[in-house]
C-alpha angles and dihedrals in degrees: 000000000000113000110259120248092248090070089064099042090109089064090080112118116249136196120341093231131016116183092200093055092045089054090053091048087050089065088065093042096048096079088056099043090128089063090054092049093047093047092049090049090054091048094049092047089049089050090055090049087058088069097054097074097055092044092051090047092055091044094053096044098042101034116014101043098046089048092043087230104165091177091058090050091053091046091051092046092051091049090050091048090049090051089053091052092048090046091051091051091047093050091047092048093046092050093049095044097047091045090051090048093050094046093049093048089048091050093052094043094048090049091052093045093050092045090050094047090055089059097049118111118261091245088067091061090046089061103036125065117239090232091060092052091048089052090054093054095042119023098027094048089046089056088057089052088058088052091062101033098044105005131055101010094042090043091056088050091052091050091052091048090048092051093045093051092045091051092050092047092051092045092049098047122339094197094058089042092056090048090054092045091054091086094049094092089055090048089053092050093050091045091050092052089047093052092050093048097043091046090063091043092053091049091051092048093050092048093050093045089052090051092049091049092049092048093048094046092052097043096045091049091049097039092127091060092045092054096038093057095038095245096144097107094043093049091046089055092050091048090049089055091051091046091050091052089052091050092051091050090049092048089052091056091046090052090053092052091044089057097040102055096048089048091055090046090052092051090048089052089051089052091050091049091051090051092050094047094044095041096046094064092048091047089052092054092043099246094114133039126231089234091059092052091049091049091050091052089057093043092052091054090050090045094058096048097068089037089058093044093052091062091055091046088053089064091045089055091048093051091046092052091052092046093047090049090055093045094049091045087059091046089050092055107115114256122231108284103262097198120224118022113239096222104048100024089222114137127240090252094051095253119144121280114282131205119255120264104285117247111250133179094215105054126258138294114252120194133178113199115197093318119191121181139174124179096221120036094146091117089062092056091046093050091239107164095184090090103085094190138010115246098231114198092191122031118195097323114181129173141133132218117200121217114283094013128120122230122189126201118206137168144112121304109287094024092123103260098128090041089062089054091048091052093047090053089046095238080136134011123229118251090219134021131020140271115211132197110195088340095309121117108244088227088065092054122086109249092237091052093047096047092044086066093056133076107198126195112182134193096239101058116210120198124178124232092258137094124299094251093055092046092055101045097028107179095343118114097236125148121241089245091057090048091051091049092051092047090051092054092062098034094253090124090077089057090051093047089056092057116090095232099031114210090359092060112123113229124214124248109305087359092290093156092071132051126267092251092050091050089053092052089053090050089055089052089050091055095044098051090053087063095216125194091215119044118201118191117187108188085320097171100037095107101045130085124247095262094053090040090058090053091048093049089054091049091046092055088060093042094049092052107112093003133098109244131195114186131187112201141172091185100073090191089072096060103041090111094053117127090231135007123204118203113207125196123179092340096310131108103242104167138012136181143084123313093262093045093051093047090051091054090061090213135123095315091050091054092047092050095046091048092053093042090052091049091050092051090051091052092048091050091049090052 
């Protein structure tokens, strides 16, 4: 469905200028202060060059022509030509310098935003659409690029040019200057109306672009479903409606510009007419020269250009302030609590420094102590009493896994199995109770240290659009030989041998160029080469056939040796050899024991196993 408007409410433009935000932007500009100084120097020099033409015009008309001084004419012409060359060089330099400034600031800001986003807690991504985050890193940062390339620096140049021209006009003839300035209040009024109108148009365009991006992201990701259920025509109609709304918003902004620029031109023509009418009488009585009037006509045209540009830069500044507010709001989002700080050794909770997790040859001890967890307790923080009861996903779960042992988690869908894995990996933190690794609270461990202990194989395999070698070792410094050895242990080497380029073969987005089972084999290789002390398997064999599953089970028996293993499984046949099996039901630990012990109890596990065994027999009979 199309994203609701509420998702894009934060696209409303804010204040025109915010000193706090400008200070934060200044942190990114400070390393490139020399670019700002150089660009401003070019702009100011270009502003001074704008004065040469009118001065040379007055000089030729009032001095050279009456005296028939050809040399003075040539001298004035050469000076004017030189000013044009210098002005060209200044405009070129200003464009290159401000573009370089904007691109470098964008590079640094995007790097910081992406680095920060990677450290945000998983719950943040649960509550924020992907399209919005992409917009922050792309469109909003691009708006800040406009601030530097065509906003603040260029605006300061326009102000300097405006002041220089005004000063020369007043110095040349203050009466004509006042006559030209008489239309300035009307220019301000027209520019104000333009800013208000175009502000709303820009907001509408940004909102509609965000909706188009969100719609495209969702439909392209779910294209298989769209085609499978024959939704192409319906989705095309919905996209056409979104596209039409965007077109209408764009046409509205074009209409505003189409009215604004002719209005400014008309006011400039009025100013020129007032100069001609007022100057003609004074020229007739001999109190004003023709050259001065000609120079004023040129100065007035140059005066209105930066005045017109400043109004457009006003909107650029406004958009940049709104974009920077959204970007810095994202940067101010609290990162996932990383546990103990590496420098001081003090824990997140203020407890004394603790020793690192001791190195062991036989895995680690994992212990859950009376753990309660709910995915959404926001109503508690808000003081919302309408929620009569919290929907706890886990309710007082306690268990302990000794080093080198294998623990299996089973239960119906929604029993809380995957939630236990999410808490162990610290994608979330429990609201009550503790989770210990070798007696240390996971909240007191740095996230990098905790996750380095764990090899995680999940049900929904994610592969990046890179080569096979990179997807297996990720950021680990592992040789290609070690990767190949790890792949061979789980049978993934036969997948690699089938690929034309082997480990250098580029995979499609999310590994779409290989089958689901093959992707799962590569994920096993990824876990094995990391040599973890704690192995976590979340429905790890759900997408492979029985033949491959047998190979994986054999490889897993070797992999699990000497490591602590926690496995979530729907196929109970895959965990019958586990040292202990926990049976979860509606977030509570209902049964525990070995496979034989649980079958003998004739309880929930017995029913689950018999149901699956019966289903398997039916399948075998059908075959």
